[in-house]
Jmol script that loads the backbone (N, CA, C; Angstrom):
load data "model"
ATOM      1  N   MET A   1       0.879  -1.321  -0.034  1.00  0.00           N
ATOM      2  CA  MET A   1      -0.072   0.018  -0.046  1.00  0.00           C
ATOM      3  C   MET A   1       1.187   1.216   0.222  1.00  0.00           C
ATOM      4  N   THR A   2       0.828   2.123  -0.846  1.00  0.00           N
ATOM      5  CA  THR A   2       1.599   3.372  -1.108  1.00  0.00           C
ATOM      6  C   THR A   2       0.648   4.246  -0.603  1.00  0.00           C
ATOM      7  N   CYS A   3      -0.753   4.355  -0.606  1.00  0.00           N
ATOM      8  CA  CYS A   3      -1.459   5.204  -0.156  1.00  0.00           C
ATOM      9  C   CYS A   3      -1.879   5.118   1.242  1.00  0.00           C
ATOM     10  N   GLY A   4      -1.470   5.826   2.472  1.00  0.00           N
ATOM     11  CA  GLY A   4      -1.999   5.330   3.471  1.00  0.00           C
ATOM     12  C   GLY A   4      -1.145   4.249   4.115  1.00  0.00           C
ATOM     13  N   LYS A   5       0.150   4.494   3.924  1.00  0.00           N
ATOM     14  CA  LYS A   5       1.030   3.356   4.280  1.00  0.00           C
ATOM     15  C   LYS A   5       1.189   2.660   5.535  1.00  0.00           C
ATOM     16  N   ASN A   6       0.879   3.749   6.411  1.00  0.00           N
ATOM     17  CA  ASN A   6       0.748   3.314   7.917  1.00  0.00           C
ATOM     18  C   ASN A   6      -0.730   3.554   8.614  1.00  0.00           C
ATOM     19  N   ALA A   7      -1.407   3.377   7.883  1.00  0.00           N
ATOM     20  CA  ALA A   7      -3.038   3.434   7.684  1.00  0.00           C
ATOM     21  C   ALA A   7      -3.461   1.989   8.376  1.00  0.00           C
ATOM     22  N   VAL A   8      -4.291   2.381   9.499  1.00  0.00           N
ATOM     23  CA  VAL A   8      -5.079   1.013  10.222  1.00  0.00           C
ATOM     24  C   VAL A   8      -6.606   0.981   9.637  1.00  0.00           C
ATOM     25  N   VAL A   9      -6.931   1.968   9.333  1.00  0.00           N
ATOM     26  CA  VAL A   9      -8.311   1.894   8.789  1.00  0.00           C
ATOM     27  C   VAL A   9      -8.465   3.160   7.794  1.00  0.00           C
ATOM     28  N   PHE A  10      -9.425   2.923   7.059  1.00  0.00           N
ATOM     29  CA  PHE A  10      -9.773   3.923   5.904  1.00  0.00           C
ATOM     30  C   PHE A  10     -11.029   4.325   6.266  1.00  0.00           C
ATOM     31  N   GLU A  11     -11.452   5.684   6.316  1.00  0.00           N
ATOM     32  CA  GLU A  11     -12.632   6.291   6.484  1.00  0.00           C
ATOM     33  C   GLU A  11     -13.124   6.711   4.842  1.00  0.00           C
ATOM     34  N   THR A  12     -14.439   6.602   4.588  1.00  0.00           N
ATOM     35  CA  THR A  12     -15.251   6.973   3.337  1.00  0.00           C
ATOM     36  C   THR A  12     -16.187   7.962   4.110  1.00  0.00           C
ATOM     37  N   TYR A  13     -16.269   9.002   3.433  1.00  0.00           N
ATOM     38  CA  TYR A  13     -17.147  10.193   3.837  1.00  0.00           C
ATOM     39  C   TYR A  13     -17.919  10.549   2.488  1.00  0.00           C
ATOM     40  N   LYS A  14     -19.104  11.216   2.809  1.00  0.00           N
ATOM     41  CA  LYS A  14     -20.093  11.847   1.935  1.00  0.00           C
ATOM     42  C   LYS A  14     -20.093  13.144   2.614  1.00  0.00           C
ATOM     43  N   ASP A  15     -19.454  14.191   2.150  1.00  0.00           N
ATOM     44  CA  ASP A  15     -19.341  15.493   2.434  1.00  0.00           C
ATOM     45  C   ASP A  15     -18.501  15.510   4.123  1.00  0.00           C
ATOM     46  N   ARG A  16     -19.148  15.806   5.059  1.00  0.00           N
ATOM     47  CA  ARG A  16     -18.836  15.667   6.498  1.00  0.00           C
ATOM     48  C   ARG A  16     -19.292  14.387   7.370  1.00  0.00           C
ATOM     49  N   GLU A  17     -20.025  13.642   6.637  1.00  0.00           N
ATOM     50  CA  GLU A  17     -20.405  12.575   7.202  1.00  0.00           C
ATOM     51  C   GLU A  17     -19.863  11.286   6.698  1.00  0.00           C
ATOM     52  N   MET A  18     -19.144  10.685   7.940  1.00  0.00           N
ATOM     53  CA  MET A  18     -18.547   9.310   7.669  1.00  0.00           C
ATOM     54  C   MET A  18     -19.400   8.109   7.347  1.00  0.00           C
ATOM     55  N   VAL A  19     -19.604   7.739   6.159  1.00  0.00           N
ATOM     56  CA  VAL A  19     -20.543   6.447   5.760  1.00  0.00           C
ATOM     57  C   VAL A  19     -19.993   5.236   5.638  1.00  0.00           C
ATOM     58  N   ARG A  20     -18.657   4.982   6.133  1.00  0.00           N
ATOM     59  CA  ARG A  20     -18.167   3.525   5.929  1.00  0.00           C
ATOM     60  C   ARG A  20     -16.817   3.707   6.616  1.00  0.00           C
ATOM     61  N   ILE A  21     -16.418   2.669   7.397  1.00  0.00           N
ATOM     62  CA  ILE A  21     -14.796   2.512   7.867  1.00  0.00           C
ATOM     63  C   ILE A  21     -14.273   1.068   7.275  1.00  0.00           C
ATOM     64  N   THR A  22     -13.175   1.049   6.745  1.00  0.00           N
ATOM     65  CA  THR A  22     -12.691  -0.429   6.349  1.00  0.00           C
ATOM     66  C   THR A  22     -11.543  -0.472   7.085  1.00  0.00           C
ATOM     67  N   MET A  23     -10.851  -1.718   7.356  1.00  0.00           N
ATOM     68  CA  MET A  23      -9.930  -2.157   8.245  1.00  0.00           C
ATOM     69  C   MET A  23      -8.905  -2.364   7.140  1.00  0.00           C
ATOM     70  N   ALA A  24      -7.340  -1.886   7.381  1.00  0.00           N
ATOM     71  CA  ALA A  24      -6.358  -2.242   6.307  1.00  0.00           C
ATOM     72  C   ALA A  24      -6.344  -3.463   6.155  1.00  0.00           C
ATOM     73  N   GLY A  25      -5.849  -3.953   4.812  1.00  0.00           N
ATOM     74  CA  GLY A  25      -5.992  -5.114   4.578  1.00  0.00           C
ATOM     75  C   GLY A  25      -6.761  -6.038   4.143  1.00  0.00           C
ATOM     76  N   THR A  26      -8.309  -5.488   4.174  1.00  0.00           N
ATOM     77  CA  THR A  26      -9.280  -5.829   3.683  1.00  0.00           C
ATOM     78  C   THR A  26      -9.226  -6.254   2.100  1.00  0.00           C
ATOM     79  N   ASP A  27      -9.811  -7.830   2.120  1.00  0.00           N
ATOM     80  CA  ASP A  27      -9.706  -8.504   0.942  1.00  0.00           C
ATOM     81  C   ASP A  27      -8.322  -8.578   0.262  1.00  0.00           C
ATOM     82  N   SER A  28      -7.491  -8.922   1.061  1.00  0.00           N
ATOM     83  CA  SER A  28      -5.995  -9.097   0.973  1.00  0.00           C
ATOM     84  C   SER A  28      -5.639 -10.433   1.618  1.00  0.00           C
ATOM     85  N   ARG A  29      -4.955 -11.410   0.876  1.00  0.00           N
ATOM     86  CA  ARG A  29      -4.549 -12.473   1.891  1.00  0.00           C
ATOM     87  C   ARG A  29      -3.142 -12.218   2.731  1.00  0.00           C
ATOM     88  N   ASP A  30      -2.409 -11.378   2.345  1.00  0.00           N
ATOM     89  CA  ASP A  30      -1.190 -11.112   2.698  1.00  0.00           C
ATOM     90  C   ASP A  30      -1.023  -9.545   3.402  1.00  0.00           C
ATOM     91  N   ASN A  31      -2.149  -8.883   3.349  1.00  0.00           N
ATOM     92  CA  ASN A  31      -2.147  -7.346   3.761  1.00  0.00           C
ATOM     93  C   ASN A  31      -1.475  -6.426   2.850  1.00  0.00           C
ATOM     94  N   SER A  32      -1.208  -6.812   1.541  1.00  0.00           N
ATOM     95  CA  SER A  32      -0.504  -5.843   0.802  1.00  0.00           C
ATOM     96  C   SER A  32      -1.229  -4.941   0.095  1.00  0.00           C
ATOM     97  N   SER A  33      -2.693  -5.047   0.273  1.00  0.00           N
ATOM     98  CA  SER A  33      -3.549  -3.855  -0.552  1.00  0.00           C
ATOM     99  C   SER A  33      -4.605  -3.904   0.400  1.00  0.00           C
ATOM    100  N   THR A  34      -5.381  -2.963  -0.109  1.00  0.00           N
ATOM    101  CA  THR A  34      -6.888  -2.863   0.761  1.00  0.00           C
ATOM    102  C   THR A  34      -7.941  -2.521  -0.257  1.00  0.00           C
ATOM    103  N   THR A  35      -8.899  -3.257  -0.107  1.00  0.00           N
ATOM    104  CA  THR A  35      -9.990  -2.658  -1.096  1.00  0.00           C
ATOM    105  C   THR A  35     -11.096  -1.959  -0.010  1.00  0.00           C
ATOM    106  N   VAL A  36     -11.340  -0.619  -0.572  1.00  0.00           N
ATOM    107  CA  VAL A  36     -11.962   0.379   0.038  1.00  0.00           C
ATOM    108  C   VAL A  36     -12.934   0.639  -0.844  1.00  0.00           C
ATOM    109  N   PRO A  37     -14.459   0.215  -0.400  1.00  0.00           N
ATOM    110  CA  PRO A  37     -15.593   0.784  -1.004  1.00  0.00           C
ATOM    111  C   PRO A  37     -15.997   2.135  -1.039  1.00  0.00           C
ATOM    112  N   TYR A  38     -16.485   2.488  -2.371  1.00  0.00           N
ATOM    113  CA  TYR A  38     -16.570   4.047  -2.559  1.00  0.00           C
ATOM    114  C   TYR A  38     -17.873   4.120  -3.102  1.00  0.00           C
ATOM    115  N   PRO A  39     -19.120   4.116  -2.036  1.00  0.00           N
ATOM    116  CA  PRO A  39     -20.358   4.115  -2.596  1.00  0.00           C
ATOM    117  C   PRO A  39     -20.853   5.467  -3.238  1.00  0.00           C
ATOM    118  N   GLU A  40     -21.849   5.241  -4.023  1.00  0.00           N
ATOM    119  CA  GLU A  40     -22.344   6.582  -4.845  1.00  0.00           C
ATOM    120  C   GLU A  40     -22.666   7.508  -3.886  1.00  0.00           C
ATOM    121  N   GLY A  41     -22.298   8.746  -4.260  1.00  0.00           N
ATOM    122  CA  GLY A  41     -22.195   9.744  -3.585  1.00  0.00           C
ATOM    123  C   GLY A  41     -21.132  10.394  -2.712  1.00  0.00           C
ATOM    124  N   SER A  42     -20.118   9.338  -2.553  1.00  0.00           N
ATOM    125  CA  SER A  42     -19.119   9.625  -1.549  1.00  0.00           C
ATOM    126  C   SER A  42     -18.287  10.752  -2.146  1.00  0.00           C
ATOM    127  N   THR A  43     -17.703  11.310  -1.201  1.00  0.00           N
ATOM    128  CA  THR A  43     -16.747  12.676  -1.474  1.00  0.00           C
ATOM    129  C   THR A  43     -15.258  12.389  -1.435  1.00  0.00           C
ATOM    130  N   ARG A  44     -14.756  11.362  -0.751  1.00  0.00           N
ATOM    131  CA  ARG A  44     -13.550  11.429  -0.037  1.00  0.00           C
ATOM    132  C   ARG A  44     -13.094   9.917   0.351  1.00  0.00           C
ATOM    133  N   ILE A  45     -11.931   9.865   0.696  1.00  0.00           N
ATOM    134  CA  ILE A  45     -11.441   8.582   1.559  1.00  0.00           C
ATOM    135  C   ILE A  45     -10.255   9.084   2.246  1.00  0.00           C
ATOM    136  N   GLU A  46     -10.236   9.028   3.277  1.00  0.00           N
ATOM    137  CA  GLU A  46      -9.185   9.408   4.682  1.00  0.00           C
ATOM    138  C   GLU A  46      -8.546   8.374   4.945  1.00  0.00           C
ATOM    139  N   ALA A  47      -7.144   8.162   4.924  1.00  0.00           N
ATOM    140  CA  ALA A  47      -6.554   7.037   5.795  1.00  0.00           C
ATOM    141  C   ALA A  47      -6.099   7.308   7.269  1.00  0.00           C
ATOM    142  N   VAL A  48      -6.300   6.707   8.256  1.00  0.00           N
ATOM    143  CA  VAL A  48      -5.933   6.982   9.442  1.00  0.00           C
ATOM    144  C   VAL A  48      -5.013   6.125  10.113  1.00  0.00           C
ATOM    145  N   SER A  49      -4.220   6.693  10.582  1.00  0.00           N
ATOM    146  CA  SER A  49      -2.943   5.802  11.249  1.00  0.00           C
ATOM    147  C   SER A  49      -3.208   5.515  12.630  1.00  0.00           C
ATOM    148  N   TRP A  50      -2.422   4.949  13.248  1.00  0.00           N
ATOM    149  CA  TRP A  50      -2.454   4.315  14.647  1.00  0.00           C
ATOM    150  C   TRP A  50      -2.779   5.613  15.479  1.00  0.00           C
ATOM    151  N   ASP A  51      -2.182   7.048  15.422  1.00  0.00           N
ATOM    152  CA  ASP A  51      -2.130   8.024  16.240  1.00  0.00           C
ATOM    153  C   ASP A  51      -3.376   8.778  15.977  1.00  0.00           C
ATOM    154  N   GLY A  52      -4.239   8.587  15.237  1.00  0.00           N
ATOM    155  CA  GLY A  52      -5.565   9.402  14.780  1.00  0.00           C
ATOM    156  C   GLY A  52      -4.944  10.490  13.676  1.00  0.00           C
ATOM    157  N   ARG A  53      -3.980  10.499  12.872  1.00  0.00           N
ATOM    158  CA  ARG A  53      -3.495  11.181  11.919  1.00  0.00           C
ATOM    159  C   ARG A  53      -4.520  10.757  10.788  1.00  0.00           C
ATOM    160  N   ARG A  54      -4.873  11.643   9.788  1.00  0.00           N
ATOM    161  CA  ARG A  54      -5.763  11.549   8.599  1.00  0.00           C
ATOM    162  C   ARG A  54      -4.892  11.944   7.448  1.00  0.00           C
ATOM    163  N   THR A  55      -4.947  11.520   6.430  1.00  0.00           N
ATOM    164  CA  THR A  55      -4.397  11.671   5.076  1.00  0.00           C
ATOM    165  C   THR A  55      -5.308  11.628   4.118  1.00  0.00           C
ATOM    166  N   LEU A  56      -5.789  12.563   3.370  1.00  0.00           N
ATOM    167  CA  LEU A  56      -6.431  12.270   2.267  1.00  0.00           C
ATOM    168  C   LEU A  56      -5.863  11.457   1.024  1.00  0.00           C
ATOM    169  N   VAL A  57      -6.530  10.310   0.724  1.00  0.00           N
ATOM    170  CA  VAL A  57      -6.315   9.396   0.001  1.00  0.00           C
ATOM    171  C   VAL A  57      -6.908   9.654  -1.317  1.00  0.00           C
ATOM    172  N   TYR A  58      -8.116  10.267  -1.605  1.00  0.00           N
ATOM    173  CA  TYR A  58      -8.980  10.077  -2.648  1.00  0.00           C
ATOM    174  C   TYR A  58      -9.975  11.251  -2.361  1.00  0.00           C
ATOM    175  N   GLY A  59     -10.323  12.180  -3.357  1.00  0.00           N
ATOM    176  CA  GLY A  59     -11.281  13.019  -3.593  1.00  0.00           C
ATOM    177  C   GLY A  59     -11.023  14.306  -2.884  1.00  0.00           C
ATOM    178  N   LYS A  60     -11.922  15.088  -2.196  1.00  0.00           N
ATOM    179  CA  LYS A  60     -11.445  16.553  -1.609  1.00  0.00           C
ATOM    180  C   LYS A  60     -12.478  16.808  -0.445  1.00  0.00           C
ATOM    181  N   ARG A  61     -11.801  17.280   0.532  1.00  0.00           N
ATOM    182  CA  ARG A  61     -12.296  17.841   1.607  1.00  0.00           C
ATOM    183  C   ARG A  61     -13.215  18.903   1.666  1.00  0.00           C
ATOM    184  N   PRO A  62     -14.328  18.914   2.320  1.00  0.00           N
ATOM    185  CA  PRO A  62     -15.316  20.115   2.179  1.00  0.00           C
ATOM    186  C   PRO A  62     -14.613  21.368   2.370  1.00  0.00           C
ATOM    187  N   ALA A  63     -15.075  22.615   1.997  1.00  0.00           N
ATOM    188  CA  ALA A  63     -14.458  23.740   2.461  1.00  0.00           C
ATOM    189  C   ALA A  63     -14.931  24.111   3.782  1.00  0.00           C
ATOM    190  N   LYS A  64     -14.361  24.665   4.574  1.00  0.00           N
ATOM    191  CA  LYS A  64     -14.343  25.100   6.178  1.00  0.00           C
ATOM    192  C   LYS A  64     -15.263  25.936   6.114  1.00  0.00           C
TER     193      LYS A  64
END
end "model"
wireframe off; spacefill off
backbone 0.3
color backbone group
């Protein structure tokens, strides 16, 4: 995994609402990849590390 290399989970959002959480390694026998669902209407995926830091992996964060 190059995106979210130190991620423990991936959060999928629709605007400001989290709609799904995916554990790192989902759908991978050797934990070398992660399948993160992106339902219709989703706006971004954030990788979350063990210490709570979030990294934008895909999409765009809403304006503040």
